N, C-alpha and C positions, 0 to 999 in steps of 0.2 A: 966668473960668477963668485959672489961673496957668500960664504957659508958661516953662520953663527949658530953654535949649539949651546944648550943649557939643559942640565938634567938635575932633577931632585927626585927623592924616593917616590916611585910610583908613576912618574911622568917625565917626559923630556920634550924639548921643543927645538926645532931647527928653523932658522930664518934664512931664506934664500933671496938673493938680489942679482939681477942681470939675466943673462941667457942660460937656460938650463937645457943643454944639448949634449950630443954624443961626446964632445970634447970635455965635458964637465962631470960625466957620470962616475968615472973612477974616483975622483975627489969627493963627490957626494957620498958614494958607497963607503969610502974610508971614514968619512966624518960621522956617519950614522951607524957604523958597524957595531959599536958597543952599546947603542941605545935601544936595541930590540932584544935584549937578553932576558927580560922578565916581563911578567904581566904589568900592564899599565898602558898609559896613553902616550903615543908619539904624535906630536903635532908638527906638521910641516907648513910653515907660513909662506904662502906664495904671492903675497901682495905686491912684492917688488920684482917679480919675475916678468920680464918683458917678452920672452919667447920660450917655448918648450917644444921639443921634437919627439919623434916616436921612440927614440932610444931612452930618453928621460922618462917618458910615460911608461915604458916597459920596466924601468927601474922602480918607479913608484908602485906598479902592480906587484913586482917581486917583493918589495918592502911591505906592502899590505898583506901579502900572503905570509911572510915571515912573522909579522906582528901578530896576526891571527893565530898562527901555529904556536907562538910563544904565550898565548893567552891574553894578548893585549889588543889594542885598537890603534889604527892609523887614522889620523884626521888631517885632511887638507884644509888649511885655514886661509880665508880671505883671498881666494885666487884672483889675480888681476884680470881685467876684461879679456885680454888675449888668451890667457890660460883657461878662463871659464868657457870661452867659445870652443876651444879645442876639446875640453872635457865634455861639453854638450854634444858636439859633432860626433865624437867617438863613443858616446853614451857611457863614458867612464864616470859621469856624474851620478850614474845609477849604481856604480860599483863601490866608489869611495864614500866615506862619511865626509861631508863638506860643511865646514863652519863658515857661514857668510860673514862678510865684512859689514861695517856700519853702513846703514842705508841700503843694504842689499836685500832684495826680496827673497833670496834663498837659493 
């Protein structure tokens, strides 16, 4: 999986591409570790994620909790169709703040 991070005062973004699964969680955790330290918005762009498993979902849940406890917000941006289906099946679309992609109904 490719991970690209960008941070400016008050917000940070992480762009993911490829498979987000148990093999990638440690690298993801290391990449975002310093991004959840203060109040602000952390946006995870999931547009190019082709697969997500339960371990990756658990890491996103952990990150959401950490962001909230730090006074910030986690936003999942533009989830790809396979990721959106998993979020809906697991009802995690009701847990996370999701920013739809262009042409997406929400």
